[in-house]
C-alpha positions as CSV (number, residue, x, y, z in Angstrom):
1,M,0.0,0.0,0.0
2,S,1.5,3.4,-1.0
3,P,1.6,6.2,1.5
4,S,-1.1,8.8,1.5
5,P,-0.1,12.1,-0.1
6,L,-1.2,13.8,3.1
7,N,1.4,11.8,5.1
8,A,4.1,12.1,2.5
9,E,7.4,13.6,3.6
10,P,8.3,16.9,2.1
11,T,10.6,16.7,-0.9
12,R,13.9,18.5,-1.1
13,E,12.2,21.0,-3.4
14,D,9.6,21.6,-0.7
15,A,12.2,22.3,1.9
16,L,14.0,24.7,-0.4
17,L,10.8,26.5,-1.2
18,A,10.1,26.8,2.5
19,V,13.4,28.6,3.0
20,L,12.5,31.1,0.3
21,A,9.1,31.7,1.9
22,K,10.6,32.6,5.3
23,P,10.9,36.4,5.6
24,D,13.6,36.0,8.3
25,A,15.8,33.5,6.5
26,E,19.3,34.7,5.9
27,L,20.3,36.0,2.5
28,K,22.9,33.2,2.0
29,A,20.3,30.5,2.9
30,K,18.0,32.0,0.2
31,M,20.8,32.2,-2.3
32,D,21.7,28.6,-1.6
33,A,18.1,27.5,-2.0
34,C,17.8,29.2,-5.4
35,R,21.1,27.5,-6.5
36,E,19.9,24.1,-5.5
37,L,16.5,24.6,-7.1
38,G,18.4,24.9,-10.3
39,H,19.1,21.2,-9.8
40,V,15.9,19.8,-8.2
41,G,13.3,22.4,-9.1
42,T,10.2,21.7,-11.0
43,K,7.3,23.7,-12.3
44,K,6.2,24.1,-8.6
45,A,9.3,26.3,-8.0
46,V,8.7,28.6,-10.9
47,P,6.3,31.1,-9.3
48,V,8.4,31.3,-6.1
49,L,11.6,32.0,-8.0
50,A,9.8,34.4,-10.3
51,G,8.7,36.4,-7.3
52,L,12.4,36.9,-6.5
53,L,13.4,38.4,-9.8
54,G,12.5,41.9,-8.7
55,Q,14.6,41.7,-5.5
56,E,18.0,43.3,-6.1
57,K,19.9,40.9,-3.8
58,L,18.2,37.7,-5.1
59,S,17.4,38.3,-8.7
60,H,20.6,36.8,-10.1
61,M,20.2,33.6,-8.0
62,A,16.5,33.4,-8.8
63,R,17.4,33.4,-12.5
64,Y,20.1,30.8,-11.9
65,G,17.5,28.6,-10.2
66,L,14.9,29.2,-13.0
67,E,16.9,28.6,-16.1
68,P,17.5,24.8,-15.8
69,I,13.9,24.0,-14.9
70,P,12.5,22.1,-17.9
71,D,9.1,23.8,-18.1
72,P,7.8,26.3,-20.7
73,S,6.5,28.5,-17.9
74,V,10.1,29.5,-17.2
75,D,10.3,31.1,-20.6
76,D,7.2,33.1,-20.0
77,V,8.5,34.3,-16.6
78,L,11.8,35.4,-18.0
79,R,10.2,37.1,-20.9
80,G,7.9,39.0,-18.6
81,A,10.8,40.0,-16.4
82,L,12.6,41.4,-19.4
83,E,9.7,43.8,-19.9
84,K,9.1,44.7,-16.2
85,L,12.7,44.9,-15.0
86,E,14.4,46.7,-17.8
87,G,17.4,48.6,-16.5
88,R,17.7,46.5,-13.4
89,A,19.6,43.3,-12.6
90,P,20.0,41.2,-15.7
91,V,17.3,38.7,-16.3
92,F,18.4,37.4,-19.7
93,D,19.8,34.0,-20.3
94,E,23.4,34.5,-21.3
95,T,23.8,30.8,-21.8
96,R,21.2,30.9,-24.6
97,R,19.6,27.7,-23.2
98,R,16.3,29.5,-23.6
99,C,14.9,31.6,-26.3
100,L,13.6,34.8,-24.8
101,C,13.2,36.9,-27.9
102,S,9.5,36.4,-28.4
103,S,6.7,34.1,-27.5
104,S,7.0,32.3,-30.9
105,C,10.5,31.0,-30.3
């Protein structure tokens, strides 16, 4: 018998997202969580990381966490950030792993 989803242990991704949700978490802990979400993050992490793109101290690490996530919603988030955050911290993908030029890429 498989365990009930209500009794399931939190995943590593859940633990990292919890760090990002804590307003009193240290900056380094949040940066480390963003970095690790680049390895284990799924579509579930996209809105949380997207919310950090406008924060000067976390925008770079949020982008670092977003770029490897294999979900098309990341492209939409990064494109939107290009429009909203022009002139602020870079939100483009210098590795060119993602096409951010238009929604038709």
